[in-house]
C-alpha positions as CSV (number, residue, x, y, z in Angstrom):
1,X,2.1,-14.1,17.3
2,X,-0.6,-13.8,19.8
3,X,-4.0,-14.6,18.5
4,X,-6.8,-12.0,18.2
5,X,-8.9,-13.2,21.1
6,X,-10.0,-11.3,24.3
7,X,-6.5,-11.5,25.9
8,X,-7.7,-10.1,29.3
9,X,-10.4,-12.8,29.5
10,X,-7.8,-15.4,28.4
11,X,-5.3,-14.1,31.1
12,X,-8.0,-14.0,33.8
13,X,-9.1,-17.6,32.9
14,X,-5.4,-18.8,33.1
15,X,-5.1,-17.3,36.6
16,X,-8.6,-18.2,38.1
17,X,-8.5,-20.7,40.7
18,X,-4.8,-20.5,41.3
19,X,-5.3,-19.0,44.8
20,X,-8.7,-20.5,45.3
21,X,-9.5,-21.1,49.0
22,X,-6.8,-18.8,50.3
23,X,-7.3,-15.6,52.3
24,X,-5.2,-12.9,50.3
25,X,-5.5,-9.4,51.5
26,X,-2.8,-7.9,49.1
27,X,-0.9,-8.9,46.1
28,X,2.8,-9.1,47.0
29,X,5.3,-9.1,44.1
30,X,6.3,-12.7,44.8
31,X,2.7,-13.9,44.8
32,X,1.9,-12.1,41.5
33,X,5.1,-13.6,39.9
34,X,4.0,-17.0,41.0
35,X,0.6,-16.5,39.5
36,X,2.0,-15.4,36.3
37,X,4.5,-18.3,36.1
38,X,1.6,-20.8,37.0
39,X,-0.7,-19.3,34.4
40,X,1.9,-19.5,31.6
41,X,2.7,-23.1,32.6
42,X,-1.0,-24.0,32.5
43,X,-1.7,-22.6,29.2
44,X,-3.5,-25.4,27.4
45,X,-2.0,-26.7,24.2
46,X,1.1,-24.5,24.5
47,X,4.0,-24.7,22.2
48,X,7.5,-24.6,23.5
49,X,8.4,-21.7,25.4
50,X,10.9,-20.4,22.8
51,X,8.0,-20.1,20.4
52,X,5.7,-18.3,22.7
53,X,6.3,-14.4,22.8
54,X,4.3,-14.0,26.0
55,X,6.4,-16.4,27.9
56,X,9.6,-15.0,26.4
57,X,8.8,-11.5,27.9
58,X,8.2,-12.9,31.4
59,X,11.1,-15.5,31.3
60,X,13.4,-12.5,30.6
61,X,12.0,-10.8,33.7
62,X,12.0,-13.7,36.0
63,X,8.3,-13.9,35.6
64,X,7.8,-10.6,37.5
65,X,5.1,-8.3,36.5
66,X,5.7,-5.5,34.0
67,X,3.0,-2.9,34.4
68,X,2.0,-3.0,38.2
69,X,3.3,-1.5,41.3
70,X,1.3,-2.9,44.2
71,X,-2.4,-2.6,43.2
72,X,-1.8,0.3,40.8
73,X,-0.6,0.5,37.2
74,X,2.8,1.9,36.7
75,X,3.3,5.0,34.7
76,X,4.2,2.8,31.8
77,X,1.1,0.7,32.4
78,X,-1.2,3.9,32.2
79,X,0.7,5.0,29.1
80,X,0.4,1.7,27.5
81,X,-3.5,1.7,28.0
82,X,-3.5,5.2,26.5
83,X,-1.4,4.0,23.5
84,X,-3.7,1.1,22.9
85,X,-6.9,3.4,23.2
86,X,-5.4,5.6,20.4
87,X,-4.7,2.8,18.1
88,X,-7.1,4.3,15.8
89,X,-4.5,7.0,15.0
90,X,-2.6,4.4,13.0
91,X,-5.8,3.2,11.3
92,X,-5.8,0.2,13.8
93,X,-8.9,-0.9,15.9
94,X,-8.6,-0.3,19.7
95,X,-11.0,-3.2,20.2
96,X,-8.4,-5.5,19.0
97,X,-6.3,-4.8,22.0
98,X,-9.0,-5.3,24.8
99,X,-8.6,-1.6,26.0
100,X,-11.9,-1.3,27.8
101,X,-11.7,-4.6,29.7
102,X,-8.1,-4.1,30.6
103,X,-8.8,-0.6,31.9
104,X,-11.8,-1.8,34.0
105,X,-9.9,-4.7,35.4
106,X,-6.9,-2.5,36.4
107,X,-9.3,-0.2,38.2
108,X,-10.8,-3.1,40.1
109,X,-7.5,-4.2,41.6
110,X,-7.7,-1.7,44.5
111,X,-10.8,-3.7,45.8
112,X,-9.7,-7.0,44.5
113,X,-6.0,-7.3,45.2
114,X,-5.7,-11.0,44.8
115,X,-2.6,-12.2,43.0
116,X,-4.7,-13.9,40.3
117,X,-6.4,-10.8,39.3
118,X,-3.1,-8.8,39.3
119,X,-1.5,-11.4,37.2
120,X,-4.3,-11.5,34.8
121,X,-4.2,-7.7,34.3
122,X,-0.3,-7.8,33.8
123,X,-0.6,-10.7,31.4
124,X,-3.4,-9.1,29.5
125,X,-1.6,-5.9,29.1
126,X,1.5,-7.7,27.9
127,X,-0.5,-9.8,25.3
128,X,-2.1,-6.7,23.9
129,X,1.2,-4.8,23.7
130,X,2.6,-7.8,21.8
131,X,-0.3,-7.7,19.3
132,X,-0.1,-4.0,18.9
133,X,3.7,-3.9,18.1
134,X,3.2,-6.6,15.7
135,X,0.3,-4.9,14.0
136,X,2.1,-1.5,14.0
137,X,5.2,-2.9,12.6
138,X,4.0,-5.7,10.1
139,X,0.2,-4.9,9.7
140,X,-2.7,-7.0,10.7
141,X,-3.0,-9.0,7.4
142,X,-0.3,-11.2,5.6
143,X,-0.1,-9.6,2.2
144,X,0.0,-13.0,0.6
145,X,-3.6,-13.4,1.7
146,X,-4.7,-10.6,-0.8
147,X,-2.3,-11.9,-3.5
148,X,0.4,-9.4,-2.9
149,X,3.7,-11.1,-3.4
150,X,5.9,-9.0,-0.9
151,X,7.5,-12.1,0.6
152,X,10.9,-10.6,1.0
153,X,13.3,-10.7,3.9
154,X,12.5,-8.2,6.7
155,X,14.9,-6.8,9.2
156,X,14.7,-8.9,12.4
157,X,12.0,-7.8,14.8
158,X,12.0,-9.0,18.3
159,X,8.6,-8.2,19.6
160,X,9.2,-9.4,23.2
161,X,12.3,-7.2,23.5
162,X,10.2,-4.2,22.1
163,X,7.5,-4.9,24.7
164,X,10.1,-5.1,27.5
165,X,11.5,-1.9,26.3
166,X,8.1,-0.3,26.5
167,X,7.7,-1.4,30.1
168,X,10.8,0.7,31.0
169,X,10.3,3.6,28.6
170,X,9.8,7.1,29.9
171,X,7.6,7.7,26.9
172,X,5.7,4.5,25.7
173,X,4.2,6.4,22.8
174,X,7.6,7.6,21.4
175,X,9.1,4.2,21.8
176,X,6.2,2.5,20.0
177,X,6.3,5.0,17.3
178,X,9.9,3.9,16.4
179,X,8.7,0.4,15.4
180,X,6.2,1.9,12.9
181,X,7.2,2.4,9.3
182,X,9.7,5.2,9.1
183,X,8.7,6.5,5.7
184,X,8.0,10.3,5.6
185,X,4.8,9.7,3.6
186,X,3.6,7.2,6.1
187,X,3.7,9.9,8.6
188,X,2.0,12.4,6.4
189,X,-0.8,9.9,5.8
190,X,-1.3,9.5,9.5
191,X,-1.9,13.2,9.8
192,X,-4.3,13.0,6.9
193,X,-6.2,10.3,8.6
194,X,-6.8,12.6,11.7
195,X,-7.8,15.5,9.3
196,X,-10.3,13.4,7.5
197,X,-11.6,11.8,10.7
198,X,-12.6,15.5,11.9
199,X,-14.2,16.2,8.6
200,X,-16.2,12.9,8.7
201,X,-17.5,13.7,12.2
202,X,-19.6,16.6,10.9
203,X,-19.8,16.1,7.0
204,X,-21.4,18.8,4.9
205,X,-24.6,18.0,3.1
206,X,-24.4,15.5,0.4
207,X,-24.7,16.7,-3.2
208,X,-27.4,15.4,-5.4
209,X,-26.5,13.3,-8.4
210,X,-26.8,15.1,-11.7
211,X,-28.0,13.9,-15.1
212,X,-26.2,16.5,-17.0
213,X,-22.7,18.3,-17.1
214,X,-22.7,21.7,-15.3
215,X,-20.2,24.0,-16.7
216,X,-18.9,27.5,-15.6
217,X,-21.8,30.1,-15.9
218,X,-24.5,27.4,-15.7
219,X,-27.4,27.8,-13.1
220,X,-26.7,25.2,-10.3
221,X,-29.1,25.0,-7.3
222,X,-26.6,23.3,-5.1
223,X,-23.9,25.9,-5.6
224,X,-23.9,26.9,-1.9
225,X,-23.6,23.4,-0.8
226,X,-20.8,22.6,-3.3
227,X,-18.9,25.9,-2.1
228,X,-19.2,24.6,1.5
229,X,-17.9,21.2,0.6
230,X,-14.9,22.6,-1.4
231,X,-14.0,25.0,1.5
232,X,-14.1,22.2,4.0
233,X,-11.9,20.1,1.8
234,X,-9.4,22.8,1.3
235,X,-10.0,23.1,-2.4
236,X,-11.5,26.6,-2.3
237,X,-10.4,29.4,-0.1
238,X,-13.1,31.0,2.0
239,X,-12.1,34.5,0.7
240,X,-12.2,33.4,-3.0
241,X,-14.6,36.3,-3.9
242,X,-17.6,34.1,-4.8
243,X,-21.0,34.6,-3.5
244,X,-22.0,32.2,-0.8
245,X,-25.6,32.2,-1.8
246,X,-25.5,32.5,-5.6
247,X,-27.2,29.7,-7.5
248,X,-24.6,29.8,-10.3
249,X,-21.6,27.6,-11.0
250,X,-19.3,30.6,-11.1
251,X,-15.6,30.9,-11.9
252,X,-14.5,30.4,-8.4
253,X,-16.5,27.1,-8.0
254,X,-15.0,25.9,-11.3
255,X,-11.4,26.6,-10.0
256,X,-12.2,24.8,-6.8
257,X,-13.6,21.9,-8.8
258,X,-10.2,21.9,-10.8
259,X,-8.3,21.6,-7.6
260,X,-10.6,18.7,-6.3
261,X,-10.3,16.9,-9.7
262,X,-6.4,17.1,-9.6
263,X,-6.4,15.5,-6.1
264,X,-8.7,12.7,-7.1
265,X,-7.1,11.6,-10.5
266,X,-9.8,13.0,-12.5
267,X,-9.9,14.9,-15.9
268,X,-9.1,18.6,-14.8
269,X,-11.7,20.5,-16.8
270,X,-13.4,22.5,-14.0
271,X,-16.8,21.1,-15.0
272,X,-19.3,19.0,-13.0
273,X,-19.3,15.8,-15.0
274,X,-20.4,12.2,-14.0
275,X,-17.0,11.1,-12.6
276,X,-16.5,14.4,-10.7
277,X,-20.0,14.4,-9.2
278,X,-19.5,10.7,-8.2
279,X,-16.2,11.7,-6.4
280,X,-17.8,14.7,-4.8
281,X,-20.6,12.5,-3.5
282,X,-18.2,9.9,-1.9
283,X,-18.9,9.8,1.9
284,X,-16.0,11.2,3.8
285,X,-16.1,8.1,6.0
286,X,-15.2,6.2,2.8
287,X,-12.2,8.5,2.4
288,X,-11.2,7.7,6.0
289,X,-11.4,4.0,5.1
290,X,-9.2,4.5,2.1
291,X,-6.5,6.1,4.3
292,X,-6.7,3.4,6.8
293,X,-6.3,0.6,4.3
294,X,-3.4,2.4,2.6
295,X,-1.7,2.7,6.0
296,X,-2.1,-1.0,6.5
297,X,-0.3,-1.6,3.2
298,X,2.5,0.9,4.2
299,X,3.2,-1.5,7.1
300,X,3.7,-4.3,4.5
301,X,6.6,-2.4,2.8
302,X,10.1,-3.5,3.9
303,X,12.9,-1.2,4.5
304,X,15.1,-0.7,1.4
305,X,18.9,-1.3,1.4
306,X,19.2,0.8,-1.9
307,X,17.1,3.6,-3.4
308,X,14.1,1.9,-4.9
309,X,11.8,2.3,-7.8
310,X,8.0,2.3,-6.7
311,X,5.0,2.2,-9.0
312,X,1.6,2.9,-7.3
313,X,-0.9,1.2,-9.5
314,X,-4.1,3.2,-8.9
315,X,-2.2,6.4,-9.0
316,X,-0.7,5.5,-12.4
317,X,2.6,7.0,-11.2
318,X,6.2,5.9,-10.8
319,X,8.6,7.1,-8.2
320,X,12.3,6.6,-8.8
321,X,14.2,7.3,-5.6
322,X,17.6,9.1,-5.8
323,X,18.3,8.4,-2.0
324,X,16.6,6.3,0.7
325,X,14.7,9.4,1.8
326,X,11.1,9.6,0.5
327,X,11.2,13.2,0.0
328,X,9.9,14.9,-3.2
329,X,13.4,16.6,-4.0
330,X,14.9,13.1,-4.1
331,X,12.4,11.4,-6.3
332,X,12.1,11.4,-10.1
333,X,8.3,11.1,-10.9
334,X,6.4,10.2,-14.0
335,X,3.1,8.9,-15.2
336,X,2.7,5.3,-16.1
337,X,0.1,3.1,-17.8
338,X,-0.8,-0.2,-16.0
339,X,-2.8,-3.3,-16.7
340,X,-6.5,-3.2,-17.4
341,X,-9.2,-3.7,-15.0
342,X,-10.0,-7.2,-16.2
343,X,-8.6,-9.7,-13.6
344,X,-6.4,-11.5,-16.3
345,X,-4.8,-8.1,-17.2
346,X,-4.2,-6.8,-13.7
347,X,-0.7,-5.5,-13.0
348,X,0.4,-7.7,-10.0
349,X,1.7,-6.4,-6.6
350,X,5.2,-7.8,-6.1
351,X,8.9,-7.0,-5.6
352,X,11.8,-7.6,-7.9
353,X,15.3,-6.5,-8.9
354,X,15.7,-4.3,-12.0
355,X,18.8,-5.8,-13.5
356,X,19.2,-4.6,-17.1
357,X,18.1,-2.1,-19.8
358,X,17.4,-3.3,-23.3
359,X,17.5,-0.7,-26.2
360,X,15.6,-1.6,-29.3
361,X,14.1,-4.7,-27.7
362,X,12.3,-7.6,-29.4
363,X,8.9,-8.3,-28.1
364,X,8.3,-12.0,-27.3
365,X,4.6,-12.1,-27.6
366,X,3.0,-14.0,-24.7
367,X,1.0,-17.1,-25.7
368,X,-2.3,-15.8,-24.2
369,X,-2.1,-12.7,-26.4
370,X,-1.1,-14.9,-29.5
371,X,-4.1,-17.1,-29.0
372,X,-6.7,-14.5,-28.1
373,X,-5.6,-11.6,-30.2
374,X,-3.0,-12.4,-32.9
375,X,-4.4,-15.6,-34.4
376,X,-7.8,-14.2,-35.2
377,X,-6.3,-11.1,-36.9
378,X,-3.9,-13.4,-38.8
379,X,-6.8,-15.6,-40.1
380,X,-8.6,-12.4,-41.2
381,X,-5.7,-10.6,-42.8
382,X,-3.0,-12.8,-44.5
383,X,-0.5,-9.8,-44.5
384,X,-1.1,-9.1,-40.8
385,X,2.4,-10.5,-39.7
386,X,4.3,-8.4,-42.2
387,X,2.4,-5.3,-41.5
388,X,3.1,-5.6,-37.7
389,X,6.7,-6.8,-38.1
390,X,5.8,-10.1,-36.4
391,X,7.8,-13.3,-37.0
392,X,7.0,-16.9,-36.3
393,X,9.9,-18.5,-34.6
394,X,10.9,-21.8,-33.0
395,X,12.2,-20.2,-29.6
396,X,11.5,-17.0,-27.6
397,X,14.8,-15.5,-28.2
398,X,16.5,-12.8,-30.5
399,X,18.4,-15.2,-32.8
400,X,15.9,-17.8,-34.0
401,X,15.3,-17.4,-37.7
402,X,11.9,-16.5,-38.9
403,X,9.7,-19.1,-40.4
404,X,7.2,-18.9,-43.1
405,X,3.7,-18.3,-42.3
406,X,2.4,-21.6,-43.7
407,X,-0.8,-23.1,-42.5
408,X,1.1,-25.8,-40.7
409,X,3.3,-23.1,-38.8
410,X,0.1,-21.1,-38.1
411,X,-1.4,-24.1,-36.6
412,X,1.7,-24.8,-34.6
413,X,1.8,-21.1,-33.3
414,X,-1.8,-21.5,-32.2
415,X,-1.0,-24.6,-30.2
416,X,2.1,-22.9,-28.6
417,X,4.6,-25.2,-30.3
418,X,6.0,-22.1,-32.2
419,X,6.4,-18.6,-30.8
420,X,5.8,-15.1,-32.1
421,X,8.0,-12.1,-31.8
422,X,7.9,-8.5,-32.9
423,X,11.1,-6.9,-34.4
424,X,12.6,-3.8,-32.8
425,X,11.4,-0.4,-34.2
426,X,9.2,2.5,-33.5
427,X,6.0,0.5,-33.8
428,X,7.2,-2.3,-31.4
429,X,4.8,-2.8,-28.5
430,X,7.6,-2.3,-26.0
431,X,8.7,1.0,-27.7
432,X,12.4,1.5,-27.9
433,X,13.5,0.5,-24.4
434,X,12.7,-2.2,-21.9
435,X,13.5,-2.2,-18.2
436,X,14.1,-5.8,-17.3
437,X,13.1,-7.1,-13.8
438,X,13.0,-10.9,-13.8
439,X,9.8,-12.1,-12.1
440,X,7.3,-15.1,-12.4
441,X,4.7,-12.8,-14.0
442,X,6.9,-11.7,-16.9
443,X,5.9,-8.1,-16.0
444,X,8.4,-5.3,-16.8
445,X,8.7,-1.5,-17.5
446,X,9.0,-0.2,-21.0
447,X,8.3,2.6,-23.3
448,X,5.4,2.7,-25.7
449,X,4.7,3.6,-29.4
450,X,1.3,5.1,-28.3
451,X,2.3,8.1,-26.0
452,X,-1.0,9.8,-26.5
453,X,-2.6,7.5,-23.9
454,X,-0.8,9.3,-21.2
455,X,-3.2,12.2,-21.7
456,X,-6.0,10.0,-20.1
457,X,-6.6,10.4,-16.4
458,X,-7.3,6.7,-16.0
459,X,-4.5,4.7,-17.6
460,X,-5.3,1.1,-17.3
461,X,-4.7,0.0,-20.9
462,X,-2.0,-2.7,-20.9
463,X,-1.9,-6.4,-20.5
464,X,-0.2,-6.2,-17.1
465,X,3.3,-4.6,-18.0
466,X,3.9,-1.0,-17.1
467,X,4.5,1.7,-19.8
468,X,6.6,4.7,-18.7
469,X,6.0,8.2,-20.0
470,X,9.5,9.3,-19.8
471,X,11.9,6.4,-20.7
472,X,14.8,8.7,-21.3
473,X,14.7,10.1,-17.9
474,X,14.2,6.7,-16.3
475,X,17.1,5.2,-18.4
476,X,19.4,7.9,-17.2
477,X,18.4,7.3,-13.7
478,X,18.8,3.7,-13.5
479,X,22.1,3.7,-15.6
480,X,23.7,6.5,-13.4
481,X,26.1,4.1,-11.8
482,X,26.8,1.9,-14.8
483,X,29.9,2.5,-16.9
484,X,29.4,4.2,-20.2
485,X,28.4,7.9,-19.5
486,X,24.7,7.3,-19.9
487,X,23.6,10.8,-20.5
488,X,20.2,11.6,-22.1
489,X,21.9,12.1,-25.5
490,X,23.5,8.7,-25.3
491,X,20.4,7.0,-24.2
492,X,18.4,8.6,-27.1
493,X,21.2,7.5,-29.5
494,X,20.8,3.9,-28.2
495,X,17.0,4.1,-28.6
496,X,17.4,5.3,-32.3
497,X,20.3,2.9,-33.1
498,X,20.5,0.2,-35.7
499,X,20.7,-2.9,-33.2
500,X,19.4,-4.3,-29.9
501,X,21.7,-3.4,-27.0
502,X,21.7,-5.1,-23.7
503,X,23.0,-3.1,-20.8
504,X,23.5,-4.8,-17.5
505,X,23.2,-2.5,-14.5
506,X,26.2,-2.0,-12.2
507,X,23.9,-2.6,-9.3
508,X,20.5,-4.0,-9.2
509,X,17.7,-1.6,-8.2
510,X,14.8,-2.9,-5.9
511,X,11.4,-2.4,-7.7
512,X,8.2,-2.4,-5.7
513,X,4.8,-2.5,-7.5
514,X,2.2,-1.5,-4.8
515,X,-1.4,-0.5,-4.5
516,X,-2.5,2.5,-2.4
517,X,-5.7,4.6,-3.1
518,X,-4.7,7.5,-0.7
519,X,-1.6,9.6,-0.5
520,X,-0.6,12.7,1.4
521,X,1.9,15.0,-0.2
522,X,4.6,17.2,1.3
523,X,2.6,20.4,0.2
524,X,-0.4,19.5,2.4
525,X,-2.5,17.9,-0.3
526,X,-4.4,14.6,0.3
527,X,-4.9,12.6,-2.8
528,X,-7.4,9.8,-3.5
529,X,-7.6,7.3,-6.4
530,X,-10.2,4.9,-7.6
531,X,-10.0,1.3,-6.5
532,X,-9.5,0.1,-10.1
533,X,-8.8,-3.5,-9.2
534,X,-11.0,-4.0,-6.1
535,X,-8.2,-4.5,-3.7
536,X,-9.6,-2.1,-1.1
537,X,-12.9,-4.0,-1.0
538,X,-11.0,-7.3,-0.6
539,X,-8.8,-6.0,2.3
540,X,-11.7,-4.3,4.1
541,X,-13.6,-7.6,4.1
542,X,-10.6,-9.5,5.5
543,X,-10.3,-6.8,8.3
544,X,-14.0,-7.2,9.0
545,X,-14.5,-3.5,8.2
């Protein structure tokens, strides 16, 4: 793809001197075409033409210009400049597309009509258009550079053909919009970006930090400022009945705080505690940044050929699609528990295929957990293995016979020569059902013997796997096309049965584990979540934000 350099300056440099020493009064189409051809041929260190998108565009046009008619931009050329100037609507940076220099150069053509200048403008516009359509479709950053393993086949995307189409389109903006992600919630988040940019242009006064929790009925000197903030954010109607000047944290403010807490993944108690005040004090410009970074990640998501299952890590939420439409009515949703904030326990971002459901699974304990957690407990409590239904075995499978907990076997267990597994049952770490999606991280979805943890607002408790709050509903969903009449009743029966049962899905289901700290909902809410793994900070640095 075209590199991120000043493309108009490059195009001008390529064309400079081509017509030196000639007296040119006007730029004829043939002269401009010759300048374009010469500039592309003269490009230093160029790769073969078939690998150069810029030359592909012009070769398909016989090296004729795309955006000029005489010394003026065509309607499409003006529309392209406007599109590039509004790149911020997508969370992109207009400066990446040389908007100002291209606009100034196009306006100078009337007084500087030499073919070299016209060719430079046309080449610069095409180069910026190529970069824009790439960024709008794929994103600016390769997800692998931030450790996101989304290296899956994407539908073919012919950027030169797209740009040629823009040069002929009656509506450049509408044509360009068709190459953006076509997810409904991506479009909603673009609208949210506009709304929060407007809020950030004239932010309400910043609240002071608190050293104590403020509850309903307490005196609160900044109650008017809080009321103004909640009204601006849409969490409190302006006609809520509360007094705009009262210095009391009254019932209406408490209700507004509840709405705010629900949108920000906080404990919904209606009080001004530390986490709530910290979220209320977050600058609106930072919320804009969260939306921009999440829009970038949306562009990394491929189109799905089958209804997917998506987990958004910082939202602690799972979305099981019933169709390819990302509409609320077509999605089964539930809370999840993800990996802890320690880097070694992070739930990774990746794609896989859900292939089977295992009822009453064995837990093959990872060696890292054996070494760091199990061996110390075993050394302190000789009866630890029996109490936890753990078995020392030779291989990580379900049929290897259990071995005695002799000093020699424990030593072999610590070295990794022997393995540890936990028998099926209600206290098994995987609960009573496992959703298998083979991947290099050995991460999967499963139920849990500790459902009380789902009551916590921040649910980062696992070693990396994902625990689901409604395993019965998820099993019914993923087995809906698999023979066996997998009703909720039958699923519960298999979970409470006497044996381990492997059920292969009739069709695999794409699973995407992703990371987005902002979300716009169909009912007009804009949700924000904590950057629990620091991925927002890393992406912002790579984008030089």
